Rosetta silent file (secondary structure, phi, psi, omega in degrees, C-alpha in Angstrom):
SEQUENCE: XXXXXXXXXXXXXXXXXXXXXXXXXXXXXXXXXXXXXXXXXXXXXXXXXXXXXXXXXXXXXXXXXXXXXXXXXXXXXXXXXXXXXXXXXXXXXXXXXXXXXXXXXXXXXXXXXXXXXXXXXXXXXXXXXXXXXXXXXXXXXXXXXXXXXXXXXXXXXXXXXXXXXXXXXXXXXXXXXXXXXXXXXXXXXXXXXXXXXXXXXXXXXXXXXXXXXXXXXXXXXXXXXXXXXXXXXXXXXXXXXXXXXXXXXXXXXXXXXXXXXXXXXXXXXXXXXXXXXXXXXXXXXXXXXXXXXXXXXXXXXXXXXXXXXXXXXXXXXXXXXXXXXXX
SCORE:     score description
SCORE:     0.000 S_00000001
   1 L     0.000  133.584 -176.408  -52.106  129.290  -61.428 S_00000001
   2 L   -78.320  169.406 -176.525  -48.984  128.371  -59.520 S_00000001
   3 L   -67.550  -35.901 -175.451  -45.700  130.116  -59.786 S_00000001
   4 L   -70.188  -40.336 -178.385  -44.030  127.127  -61.398 S_00000001
   5 L   -69.751  -27.365  175.105  -46.800  126.660  -63.948 S_00000001
   6 L   -74.442   -1.154  178.417  -46.561  130.323  -64.843 S_00000001
   7 L    87.810   13.989  178.108  -43.037  129.794  -65.805 S_00000001
   8 L  -101.654  125.674  178.830  -41.438  131.530  -62.881 S_00000001
   9 L   -74.752  122.595 -178.791  -38.555  129.713  -61.117 S_00000001
  10 L   -86.578   -4.267 -177.222  -39.113  129.585  -57.310 S_00000001
  11 H   -61.527  -41.454  178.035  -35.551  128.406  -56.518 S_00000001
  12 H   -62.821  -34.705  177.438  -34.156  131.887  -55.789 S_00000001
  13 H   -66.389  -39.883  177.554  -36.963  132.600  -53.337 S_00000001
  14 H   -65.292  -34.624  179.690  -36.333  129.317  -51.538 S_00000001
  15 H   -65.608  -39.703 -179.314  -32.541  130.061  -51.510 S_00000001
  16 H   -65.791  -45.511 -177.357  -33.288  133.540  -50.067 S_00000001
  17 H   -65.025  -43.805 -179.967  -35.513  132.148  -47.258 S_00000001
  18 H   -60.143  -39.941  179.897  -32.869  129.427  -46.476 S_00000001
  19 H   -68.330  -37.459  179.094  -30.170  132.091  -46.304 S_00000001
  20 H   -65.085  -39.723  174.812  -32.187  134.247  -43.963 S_00000001
  21 H   -61.199  -41.512  177.396  -32.745  131.195  -41.707 S_00000001
  22 H   -68.359  -35.271  175.437  -29.029  130.446  -41.730 S_00000001
  23 H   -63.116  -40.551 -179.877  -28.190  134.105  -40.883 S_00000001
  24 H   -63.697  -43.335  179.993  -30.676  133.913  -37.969 S_00000001
  25 H   -63.289  -48.058 -179.040  -29.152  130.632  -36.724 S_00000001
  26 H   -61.719  -44.169  179.013  -25.607  131.992  -37.083 S_00000001
  27 H   -61.053  -38.882 -178.662  -26.578  135.198  -35.274 S_00000001
  28 H   -72.558  -37.630  177.999  -28.087  133.216  -32.398 S_00000001
  29 H   -65.654  -42.409  179.100  -24.969  131.001  -32.124 S_00000001
  30 H   -67.020  -39.314  174.329  -22.633  133.961  -32.048 S_00000001
  31 H   -59.925  -45.638  173.821  -24.778  135.735  -29.486 S_00000001
  32 H   -63.159  -35.819  174.197  -24.701  132.661  -27.311 S_00000001
  33 H   -65.121  -36.913  177.203  -20.980  132.367  -27.605 S_00000001
  34 H   -68.123  -42.828  176.188  -20.598  135.993  -26.593 S_00000001
  35 H   -59.812  -38.490 -175.138  -22.955  135.555  -23.610 S_00000001
  36 H   -62.996  -33.680  175.191  -21.095  132.418  -22.627 S_00000001
  37 H   -62.619  -46.912  175.716  -17.916  134.463  -22.122 S_00000001
  38 H   -61.338  -38.102  177.451  -19.664  136.755  -19.669 S_00000001
  39 H   -62.458  -45.836  175.351  -21.185  133.811  -17.888 S_00000001
  40 H   -57.854  -44.106  178.751  -17.743  132.216  -17.499 S_00000001
  41 H   -66.015  -41.958  173.247  -16.213  135.363  -16.215 S_00000001
  42 H   -59.079  -39.317  177.036  -19.102  135.811  -13.733 S_00000001
  43 H   -66.110  -43.850  174.699  -18.686  132.227  -12.603 S_00000001
  44 H   -59.687  -44.849 -178.015  -14.960  132.591  -12.077 S_00000001
  45 H   -64.057  -43.475 -178.694  -15.432  135.795  -10.112 S_00000001
  46 H   -63.921  -40.804  176.044  -18.151  134.254   -7.974 S_00000001
  47 H   -64.645  -40.756  178.432  -16.060  131.215   -7.213 S_00000001
  48 H   -67.230  -38.435 -179.904  -13.010  133.289   -6.235 S_00000001
  49 H   -66.507  -42.636  178.597  -15.034  135.590   -4.009 S_00000001
  50 H   -60.799  -44.208 -178.798  -16.726  132.692   -2.310 S_00000001
  51 H   -78.080  -19.001  179.957  -13.483  130.870   -1.611 S_00000001
  52 H   -85.500  -18.282 -178.812  -11.621  134.010   -0.547 S_00000001
  53 H   -58.868  -37.974  179.332  -14.160  135.021    2.205 S_00000001
  54 H   -64.856  -30.559  176.698  -12.765  132.717    4.895 S_00000001
  55 H   -67.165  -42.021  176.753   -9.355  134.292    4.423 S_00000001
  56 H   -64.696  -30.602  178.766  -10.663  137.777    4.883 S_00000001
  57 H   -70.391  -36.511 -175.229  -12.497  136.653    8.028 S_00000001
  58 H   -92.208   -0.027 -178.876   -9.258  135.222    9.526 S_00000001
  59 L   -71.239  126.030 -176.888   -7.053  138.125    8.407 S_00000001
  60 L  -106.335   15.772  175.049   -5.563  139.734   11.495 S_00000001
  61 L  -151.172 -175.558 -177.388   -3.904  142.666    9.615 S_00000001
  62 L   -81.065  127.477 -177.395   -4.574  144.693    6.458 S_00000001
  63 L   -68.980  -26.177 -174.651   -4.674  142.498    3.455 S_00000001
  64 L   -92.808  -16.379 -175.737   -3.642  145.352    1.130 S_00000001
  65 L  -115.433  -17.547  178.726   -0.668  146.718    3.153 S_00000001
  66 L   -74.055  136.695  177.034    0.853  143.699    4.833 S_00000001
  67 L   -94.374  -30.301 -174.391    3.966  142.295    3.171 S_00000001
  68 L   -73.012  158.007  178.709    4.378  139.054    5.140 S_00000001
  69 E  -134.561   86.995  177.944    2.626  135.864    4.186 S_00000001
  70 E  -129.976   64.653 -173.950    1.855  133.661    7.240 S_00000001
  71 L   -73.018  -23.444 -175.692   -1.736  132.764    6.997 S_00000001
  72 L   -91.295  -33.625 -176.862   -1.431  129.446    8.819 S_00000001
  73 L   -86.753  -62.178 -176.832    0.871  130.401   11.707 S_00000001
  74 L  -101.402  -12.727 -177.204    0.328  133.995   12.790 S_00000001
  75 L    77.292    9.682  177.254   -2.744  134.792   10.659 S_00000001
  76 E  -103.895  121.603  178.944   -0.956  137.850    9.206 S_00000001
  77 E  -155.576  150.218  179.300   -0.817  137.908    5.435 S_00000001
  78 L  -158.710  172.910 -172.711   -1.184  140.503    2.725 S_00000001
  79 L  -105.444    5.374 -171.116   -0.847  141.252   -0.913 S_00000001
  80 H   -64.782  -49.127  179.506    1.373  144.302   -0.804 S_00000001
  81 H   -68.097  -41.931 -178.122    4.725  142.632   -1.604 S_00000001
  82 H   -68.632  -38.302  177.568    3.197  140.150   -4.083 S_00000001
  83 H   -69.855  -42.067  176.199    1.277  142.855   -5.997 S_00000001
  84 H   -59.277  -43.771  177.045    4.335  145.072   -6.101 S_00000001
  85 H   -68.947  -33.814  178.849    6.520  142.294   -7.524 S_00000001
  86 H   -65.472  -41.745 -177.446    3.901  141.275   -9.990 S_00000001
  87 H   -74.723  -38.514 -177.871    3.429  144.730  -11.429 S_00000001
  88 H   -67.451  -44.047 -179.174    7.238  145.523  -11.346 S_00000001
  89 H   -69.527  -32.991  177.257    8.398  142.433  -13.113 S_00000001
  90 H   -67.714  -39.815 -178.515    5.659  142.699  -15.729 S_00000001
  91 H   -69.660  -38.782  179.089    6.427  146.372  -16.490 S_00000001
  92 H   -65.769  -36.709  175.175   10.186  145.677  -16.741 S_00000001
  93 H   -61.484  -43.741 -179.786    9.412  142.764  -19.086 S_00000001
  94 H   -64.686  -37.292 -178.258    7.335  145.021  -21.307 S_00000001
  95 H   -67.656  -35.403  177.266   10.150  147.688  -21.406 S_00000001
  96 H   -73.372  -39.347 -170.110   12.563  144.973  -22.553 S_00000001
  97 H   -84.505  -37.589 -166.431   10.327  143.040  -24.846 S_00000001
  98 H   -67.439  -51.371 -178.817    8.231  145.588  -26.700 S_00000001
  99 H   -57.502  -41.751  178.306   11.044  147.450  -28.611 S_00000001
 100 H   -67.870  -40.028  178.766   12.594  144.216  -29.714 S_00000001
 101 H   -61.156  -42.917  178.067    9.252  142.673  -30.635 S_00000001
 102 H   -68.469  -38.778  172.082    8.287  145.713  -32.719 S_00000001
 103 H   -56.384  -47.745  177.445   11.634  145.721  -34.356 S_00000001
 104 H   -55.148  -50.443 -175.689   11.190  142.111  -35.288 S_00000001
 105 H   -63.203  -45.205  178.963    7.655  142.673  -36.587 S_00000001
 106 H   -63.796  -40.374  177.198    8.668  145.620  -38.683 S_00000001
 107 H   -61.200  -49.195 -179.364   11.663  143.916  -40.165 S_00000001
 108 H   -61.776  -40.165 -176.641    9.626  140.841  -41.112 S_00000001
 109 H   -82.082  -25.974 -171.393    6.733  142.816  -42.565 S_00000001
 110 H  -126.212  -22.454 -172.352    8.638  145.604  -44.420 S_00000001
 111 H  -112.133  -43.212 -173.865   12.338  144.826  -44.785 S_00000001
 112 L   -69.811  144.561  172.607   13.102  141.158  -44.980 S_00000001
 113 L   -58.330  158.978 -169.252   13.007  139.233  -48.249 S_00000001
 114 H   -59.940  -47.682 -174.979    9.934  137.043  -48.615 S_00000001
 115 H   -68.241  -44.388  178.449   11.650  133.729  -47.979 S_00000001
 116 H   -66.523  -36.923  178.318   13.606  135.013  -44.932 S_00000001
 117 H   -65.300  -34.623  176.816   10.541  136.720  -43.527 S_00000001
 118 H   -58.834  -51.674 -178.117    8.644  133.426  -43.766 S_00000001
 119 H   -68.791  -39.351  174.232   11.261  131.506  -41.723 S_00000001
 120 H   -58.897  -38.630 -179.486   11.698  134.372  -39.220 S_00000001
 121 H   -65.809  -43.999  177.771    7.945  134.364  -38.727 S_00000001
 122 H   -58.840  -43.756 -176.663    7.952  130.604  -38.193 S_00000001
 123 H   -67.270  -38.916 -179.337   10.798  130.868  -35.658 S_00000001
 124 H   -66.875  -43.812  175.930    9.091  133.698  -33.780 S_00000001
 125 H   -62.900  -32.614 -176.922    5.832  131.756  -33.566 S_00000001
 126 H   -68.450  -33.631  177.552    7.766  128.680  -32.384 S_00000001
 127 H   -62.973  -31.529  178.030    8.981  130.615  -29.336 S_00000001
 128 H   -69.004  -22.600 -173.461    5.392  131.145  -28.223 S_00000001
 129 L   -92.840   -4.339 -178.479    4.777  127.368  -28.249 S_00000001
 130 L   -72.950  128.532 -177.274    7.620  126.569  -25.791 S_00000001
 131 L   -61.454  149.513 -176.464    6.039  125.518  -22.404 S_00000001
 132 H   -65.145  -33.276 -179.851    6.621  127.972  -19.509 S_00000001
 133 H   -65.661  -34.405  178.800    8.289  125.239  -17.383 S_00000001
 134 H   -69.968  -37.944  168.758   10.946  124.842  -20.011 S_00000001
 135 H   -56.751  -46.708 -178.683   11.595  128.643  -19.898 S_00000001
 136 H   -61.890  -44.784  177.135   11.829  128.370  -16.225 S_00000001
 137 H   -67.130  -42.966  175.642   14.316  125.515  -16.141 S_00000001
 138 H   -59.896  -45.613  179.492   16.383  127.140  -18.820 S_00000001
 139 H   -64.603  -36.986 -179.263   16.455  130.410  -16.959 S_00000001
 140 H   -64.385  -45.340 -169.389   17.364  128.627  -13.643 S_00000001
 141 H   -99.966  -10.883 -178.340   20.121  126.456  -14.899 S_00000001
 142 H  -130.679  -57.864 -172.736   21.560  128.562  -17.830 S_00000001
 143 H   -63.640  -43.743 -177.055   20.381  132.118  -18.133 S_00000001
 144 H   -61.227  -39.926  178.663   20.746  133.316  -14.478 S_00000001
 145 H   -62.319  -36.786  179.177   24.351  132.185  -14.392 S_00000001
 146 H   -82.328  -10.291  179.269   25.105  134.161  -17.536 S_00000001
 147 H   -90.676   -8.237 -175.610   23.263  137.245  -16.283 S_00000001
 148 H   -62.203  -45.328 -178.539   25.567  137.601  -13.241 S_00000001
 149 H   -60.819  -42.517  179.715   28.245  139.503  -15.162 S_00000001
 150 H   -63.193  -41.673  178.221   25.634  141.800  -16.642 S_00000001
 151 H   -59.118  -50.086 -177.952   24.005  142.439  -13.258 S_00000001
 152 H   -63.418  -36.391  178.015   27.371  143.267  -11.631 S_00000001
 153 H   -66.475  -43.548  179.183   28.198  145.608  -14.487 S_00000001
 154 H   -67.442  -37.017 -179.548   24.874  147.475  -14.223 S_00000001
 155 H   -67.698  -34.118 -175.981   25.220  147.680  -10.424 S_00000001
 156 H   -76.890  -41.482 -170.937   28.790  148.988  -10.698 S_00000001
 157 H  -103.062  -20.691  179.198   28.314  151.662  -13.403 S_00000001
 158 L  -117.618   23.295 -178.236   24.571  152.473  -13.067 S_00000001
 159 L   -62.313  -19.417  176.929   24.214  152.037   -9.333 S_00000001
 160 L   -76.071   -9.680  175.428   23.068  155.624   -9.001 S_00000001
 161 L   -85.577  130.419 -173.593   19.861  154.666  -10.768 S_00000001
 162 H   -53.068  -38.417 -179.851   17.372  153.302   -8.005 S_00000001
 163 H   -60.965  -38.474 -173.518   16.668  150.185  -10.131 S_00000001
 164 H  -104.587    9.917 -179.360   20.283  149.131  -10.370 S_00000001
 165 L   -81.954  175.493  178.128   21.473  150.291   -6.907 S_00000001
 166 L   131.502  172.362  176.941   22.357  148.206   -3.959 S_00000001
 167 L   -69.847  139.473  174.630   25.299  146.569   -2.225 S_00000001
 168 L   -66.967  -46.195  167.775   27.905  144.942   -4.354 S_00000001
 169 L    50.599 -158.339 -179.245   28.308  142.141   -1.856 S_00000001
 170 L   -72.063  135.866  177.276   28.926  138.540   -2.943 S_00000001
 171 H   -54.567  -36.894 -173.925   28.581  137.932   -6.710 S_00000001
 172 H   -66.663  -18.193  177.972   26.347  134.938   -6.097 S_00000001
 173 H   -73.740  -10.469  179.760   23.668  137.181   -4.630 S_00000001
 174 H   -87.143    6.212 -175.791   23.133  138.602   -8.087 S_00000001
 175 L   -77.335  -79.275  176.831   21.799  135.308   -9.446 S_00000001
 176 L   -77.428  125.404 -176.511   18.168  134.996   -8.484 S_00000001
 177 L  -162.739  171.167  176.611   16.532  138.422   -8.693 S_00000001
 178 H   -66.082  -31.721  178.285   13.692  140.468   -9.983 S_00000001
 179 H   -68.384  -40.893  175.453   15.780  141.427  -12.951 S_00000001
 180 H   -59.174  -42.223  179.122   16.326  137.726  -13.887 S_00000001
 181 H   -62.699  -40.622 -175.367   12.573  137.092  -13.607 S_00000001
 182 H   -66.814  -36.996  178.601   11.847  140.150  -15.757 S_00000001
 183 H   -62.147  -46.869  178.175   14.304  138.910  -18.433 S_00000001
 184 H   -56.565  -49.347 -177.428   12.591  135.523  -18.526 S_00000001
 185 H   -60.375  -37.833 -178.823    9.198  137.162  -18.804 S_00000001
 186 H   -65.126  -42.692  176.228   10.462  139.448  -21.547 S_00000001
 187 H   -59.842  -37.000 -171.131   11.606  136.426  -23.588 S_00000001
 188 H   -78.037  -34.400  179.361    8.335  134.675  -23.056 S_00000001
 189 H   -88.175  -13.740 -178.499    6.057  137.634  -24.164 S_00000001
 190 H   -52.866  -51.406 -176.573    8.323  138.703  -26.986 S_00000001
 191 H   -65.170  -29.575  179.925    6.869  136.185  -29.602 S_00000001
 192 H   -71.206  -45.021 -178.534    3.325  137.082  -28.666 S_00000001
 193 H   -69.270  -40.472 -178.524    3.752  140.853  -29.164 S_00000001
 194 H   -63.919  -47.214 -177.259    5.909  140.281  -32.282 S_00000001
 195 H   -60.370  -47.974 -178.134    3.424  137.838  -33.970 S_00000001
 196 H   -65.836  -45.630 -176.087    0.367  139.992  -33.396 S_00000001
 197 H   -62.544  -41.003  179.435    2.202  143.208  -34.383 S_00000001
 198 H   -60.477  -41.762  178.635    3.452  141.551  -37.524 S_00000001
 199 H   -68.430  -33.868  178.751   -0.028  140.542  -38.672 S_00000001
 200 H   -67.091  -42.013 -176.366   -1.366  144.032  -37.863 S_00000001
 201 H   -65.983  -31.876 -176.873    1.446  145.669  -39.928 S_00000001
 202 H   -77.176  -13.734  174.528    0.635  143.460  -42.869 S_00000001
 203 L   -80.292   -9.426  179.358   -2.984  144.674  -42.907 S_00000001
 204 L   -60.577  138.459 -179.786   -2.008  148.201  -43.736 S_00000001
 205 L   -60.138  123.320 -178.939   -3.356  149.355  -47.121 S_00000001
 206 H   -63.817  -26.357  177.383   -0.578  148.962  -49.612 S_00000001
 207 H   -60.826  -38.676  178.757   -1.775  152.126  -51.471 S_00000001
 208 H   -62.184  -40.888 -179.862   -0.784  154.199  -48.401 S_00000001
 209 H   -69.975  -45.030  177.305    2.777  152.789  -48.469 S_00000001
 210 H   -64.068  -30.200  173.967    3.162  153.209  -52.193 S_00000001
 211 H   -65.073  -41.997 -175.859    1.875  156.805  -51.914 S_00000001
 212 H   -65.937  -45.586 -179.477    4.492  157.628  -49.221 S_00000001
 213 H   -61.443  -42.101 -172.930    7.300  156.042  -51.391 S_00000001
 214 H   -68.838  -26.479  177.067    6.036  157.888  -54.467 S_00000001
 215 L   -78.724   -1.957  178.555    6.319  161.239  -52.522 S_00000001
 216 L   100.962    5.651 -177.487   10.013  160.548  -51.979 S_00000001
 217 L   -72.368  144.221  167.265    9.936  159.079  -48.476 S_00000001
 218 L   -65.812  169.204 -178.652   12.553  156.650  -47.333 S_00000001
 219 H   -63.201  -46.330  177.897   11.503  153.158  -46.281 S_00000001
 220 H   -60.721  -44.134  175.232   11.774  154.201  -42.632 S_00000001
 221 H   -60.860  -36.394  172.186    9.793  157.324  -43.216 S_00000001
 222 H   -63.343  -41.569  175.605    7.185  155.317  -44.943 S_00000001
 223 H   -60.914  -47.726 -173.566    6.982  152.953  -41.990 S_00000001
 224 H   -70.271  -30.739 -175.150    6.801  155.820  -39.530 S_00000001
 225 H  -102.587  -28.407 -176.270    4.126  157.862  -41.343 S_00000001
 226 H  -112.662  -16.707  178.024    2.082  155.346  -43.249 S_00000001
 227 H  -103.046  -52.712 -173.087    2.368  152.087  -41.394 S_00000001
 228 H   -70.015  -42.318  179.012    2.611  152.653  -37.698 S_00000001
 229 H   -54.146  -50.086 -179.327   -0.175  155.251  -37.238 S_00000001
 230 H   -71.318  -19.388 -178.221   -3.014  153.047  -38.594 S_00000001
 231 H   -87.280   -6.860 -174.347   -1.464  150.002  -36.806 S_00000001
 232 H   -54.537  -45.890  177.413   -1.468  151.671  -33.382 S_00000001
 233 H   -57.533  -42.831 -178.690   -4.696  150.080  -32.024 S_00000001
 234 H   -71.968  -33.173  174.892   -3.511  146.600  -32.986 S_00000001
 235 H   -62.031  -46.398  179.540   -0.043  147.194  -31.585 S_00000001
 236 H   -62.311  -38.214  176.036   -1.561  148.297  -28.306 S_00000001
 237 H   -63.402  -36.722 -179.687   -3.674  145.142  -28.206 S_00000001
 238 H   -65.615  -42.028 -178.592   -0.511  143.030  -28.733 S_00000001
 239 H   -62.105  -43.326 -175.616    1.295  144.900  -25.916 S_00000001
 240 H   -72.484  -30.950  174.045   -1.634  144.448  -23.480 S_00000001
 241 H   -63.562  -41.250  172.318   -1.900  140.779  -24.365 S_00000001
 242 H   -57.343  -45.644  177.332    1.762  140.441  -23.614 S_00000001
 243 H   -63.033  -36.420  175.673    1.264  142.238  -20.350 S_00000001
 244 H   -67.065  -37.243  175.562   -1.558  139.890  -19.396 S_00000001
 245 H   -63.353  -42.254  179.697    0.706  136.929  -20.068 S_00000001
 246 H   -62.243  -43.287 -176.475    3.465  138.525  -17.861 S_00000001
 247 H   -64.667  -36.703 -178.297    1.128  139.238  -15.038 S_00000001
 248 H   -96.309    0.477  179.855   -0.168  135.686  -14.814 S_00000001
 249 L   -62.002  136.797 -164.909    2.934  133.730  -15.499 S_00000001
 250 L  -116.479  -72.581 -164.642    3.535  131.194  -12.738 S_00000001
 251 H   -67.435  -44.662 -179.572    6.129  128.400  -13.024 S_00000001
 252 H   -55.880  -45.486  175.418    8.919  130.305  -14.893 S_00000001
 253 H   -65.088  -45.504 -176.562    8.823  133.187  -12.364 S_00000001
 254 H   -54.330  -34.803 -176.099    8.578  130.841   -9.394 S_00000001
 255 H   -78.845  -24.695 -170.325   11.832  129.191  -10.413 S_00000001
 256 H  -120.494   -5.730 -173.142   13.948  132.354  -10.909 S_00000001
 257 L   -93.690  -23.776  178.607   12.635  135.121   -8.711 S_00000001
 258 E   103.939  -23.566  174.984   13.665  133.938   -5.220 S_00000001
 259 L    53.825   57.709  173.681   10.297  134.131   -3.466 S_00000001
 260 L  -115.574  128.453 -175.653   11.066  136.761   -0.864 S_00000001
 261 L   -85.491   94.965  179.148    8.184  138.923    0.226 S_00000001
 262 L  -150.723  157.203  177.971    9.687  142.393    0.045 S_00000001
 263 L  -116.376  113.567  176.290    9.016  145.670   -1.850 S_00000001
 264 L  -148.677  142.797  175.122   12.179  147.239   -3.229 S_00000001
 265 L   -82.070   -7.519  179.858   12.992  149.194   -6.385 S_00000001
 266 L   -79.768  103.828 -171.626   16.436  147.651   -6.348 S_00000001
 267 L   -93.626  -12.482 -177.042   16.012  144.767   -8.942 S_00000001
 268 L   -81.576  -58.723 -179.867   19.535  143.407   -9.169 S_00000001
 269 L   -89.385    2.290 -171.723   20.543  142.116   -5.751 S_00000001
 270 L  -105.747  129.405  169.331   17.048  141.822   -4.399 S_00000001
 271 L   -85.443  158.128  176.959   14.786  138.833   -4.815 S_00000001
 272 E  -142.513 -155.044  179.582   11.056  139.312   -4.833 S_00000001
 273 L  -155.831  158.293  173.164    7.808  137.457   -5.325 S_00000001
 274 L  -130.770  166.910 -175.846    4.652  137.636   -7.429 S_00000001
 275 H   -62.134  -47.662 -173.395    1.072  136.584   -6.928 S_00000001
 276 H   -68.392  -40.763  178.729    1.128  133.737   -9.414 S_00000001
 277 H   -60.040  -45.203 -178.189    4.565  132.438   -8.222 S_00000001
 278 H   -61.257  -39.016  178.087    3.411  132.544   -4.563 S_00000001
 279 H   -65.466  -42.336 -179.045    0.361  130.525   -5.436 S_00000001
 280 H   -66.260  -33.763 -179.661    2.426  127.949   -7.245 S_00000001
 281 H   -82.059  -31.351 -170.830    4.965  127.639   -4.307 S_00000001
 282 H  -100.545  -18.285 -168.967    2.477  127.680   -1.478 S_00000001
 283 H   -66.553  -37.706 -173.195   -0.620  125.901   -2.696 S_00000001
 284 H   -71.809  -29.152 -175.177    0.543  122.316   -2.203 S_00000001
 285 H  -108.601    3.673 -174.542    1.438  122.706    1.489 S_00000001
 286 L   -80.264  148.109  176.524   -1.254  125.257    2.435 S_00000001
 287 L   -88.844 -159.737  178.684   -4.036  124.449    4.854 S_00000001
 288 H   -62.261  -48.425 -179.513   -7.656  125.656    4.747 S_00000001
 289 H   -68.942  -37.862 -179.777   -6.888  129.221    5.669 S_00000001
 290 H   -64.387  -44.249  175.075   -3.772  129.296    3.523 S_00000001
 291 H   -57.904  -43.684  178.875   -5.657  128.085    0.463 S_00000001
 292 H   -62.893  -39.185  176.055   -8.317  130.549    0.977 S_00000001
 293 H   -66.534  -35.459  178.137   -5.688  133.297    1.243 S_00000001
 294 H   -66.621  -40.105  174.974   -4.022  132.169   -1.919 S_00000001
 295 H   -63.144  -32.433  176.680   -7.434  132.228   -3.723 S_00000001
 296 H   -67.260  -39.063  175.192   -7.847  135.761   -2.393 S_00000001
 297 H   -65.775  -39.499  176.716   -4.537  136.737   -3.950 S_00000001
 298 H   -64.810  -32.993  173.901   -5.762  135.063   -7.182 S_00000001
 299 H   -62.456  -40.536  179.513   -8.879  137.208   -7.026 S_00000001
 300 H   -63.132  -45.614  179.859   -6.659  140.311   -6.921 S_00000001
 301 H   -61.724  -38.806  177.775   -4.754  139.048   -9.932 S_00000001
 302 H   -65.009  -47.347 -179.357   -7.987  138.317  -11.807 S_00000001
 303 H   -63.351  -39.594  179.578   -9.304  141.835  -11.156 S_00000001
 304 H   -59.880  -50.314 -178.763   -5.811  143.312  -12.145 S_00000001
 305 H   -65.648  -39.722  176.334   -5.778  141.472  -15.397 S_00000001
 306 H   -60.809  -43.948  179.097   -9.362  142.322  -16.146 S_00000001
 307 H   -60.662  -38.727  177.783   -8.625  145.976  -15.428 S_00000001
 308 H   -64.313  -40.714  176.371   -5.644  145.946  -17.717 S_00000001
 309 H   -67.274  -34.516  172.356   -7.779  144.635  -20.529 S_00000001
 310 H   -66.523  -40.504  176.326  -10.460  147.185  -19.977 S_00000001
 311 H   -56.856  -46.199 -178.288   -7.934  149.910  -19.995 S_00000001
 312 H   -65.087  -40.183  176.448   -6.503  148.580  -23.237 S_00000001
 313 H   -65.007  -30.518  176.953   -9.929  148.481  -24.896 S_00000001
 314 H   -69.752  -44.879 -177.376  -10.528  152.051  -23.839 S_00000001
 315 H   -64.871  -39.642  178.321   -7.170  153.232  -25.219 S_00000001
 316 H   -63.713  -43.709 -179.478   -7.890  151.321  -28.531 S_00000001
 317 H   -62.397  -44.628  175.990  -11.356  152.909  -28.684 S_00000001
 318 H   -61.226  -43.846 -178.972   -9.887  156.388  -28.179 S_00000001
 319 H   -64.865  -36.715  176.818   -7.246  155.821  -30.735 S_00000001
 320 H   -69.775  -35.875  175.914   -9.785  154.680  -33.304 S_00000001
 321 H   -66.024  -39.375 -179.240  -12.059  157.619  -32.552 S_00000001
 322 H   -67.549  -39.326 -178.943   -9.188  160.051  -32.906 S_00000001
 323 H   -69.266  -36.475  177.389   -8.171  158.569  -36.297 S_00000001
 324 H   -71.099  -31.856  174.444  -11.688  158.719  -37.632 S_00000001
 325 H   -64.361  -38.799 -179.633  -12.001  162.304  -36.424 S_00000001
 326 H   -67.285  -35.254  178.614   -8.766  163.162  -38.246 S_00000001
 327 L   -74.975    0.000    0.000  -10.127  161.695  -41.477 S_00000001
């Protein structure tokens, strides 16, 4: 006697088998998508290494310690000044952008009225959609001129700090500088850090916030004790994503930094250069060796960005482990 003739409905069994097949297909698709990411990373790394080998063969000096960049004429070129400028401008951008971005995220998530928070969120997200070339042109023709007074002020009153030291000289020398490039980068990464941090703060369990307020905590004490600690891994991810954007930014930095291959902690009267900006400025006129050298510098930037993300994942993992242990 069949199942149907016995009065038993076989539809649930068929639905269960179809659901299992659907789960298996979805699992296979997600596994393939994850593997595709590793394949793409490996392909990019292999391409960069292959194209960079001719530059290493023609290098007549140390690639890691040489500051000059003359691959076509003298054969002397190195990553020292470019790597220094890349890291310095990115870290300065983080120092300026992260406090403001966190303040914006906390205000939108915890303090602002709902209608105002919605519009502030839209405006913050809109900043992230502005093309980098627009930021660069705006910085070149507007922001740098208005930063001159601030740079002179910092140099005059805080010149004893290595970052702000240097010769007073002509005021015009304070226009293009590492400081100006860092300000542009800070403005560019601020919406990224703020938007991600805002969404992370909104995911906090409302019961934790209500419990803190019920115990007599002020709103700031509630944010500090019940909102920020569980949000730490997400905020770290937002900061690292902003750092990755700052490390790889090209056009905006190329327009405002000055493109001078030098390593100096004095950010106000001194121009510098970064890996991405140097690639943008040099690639069009570079020959065979020059392009290979630029790709070699791109390989360094690729490894640097990958290392930053790995460190971020490790920090997030340790933070999550510590919170689970505390519970």
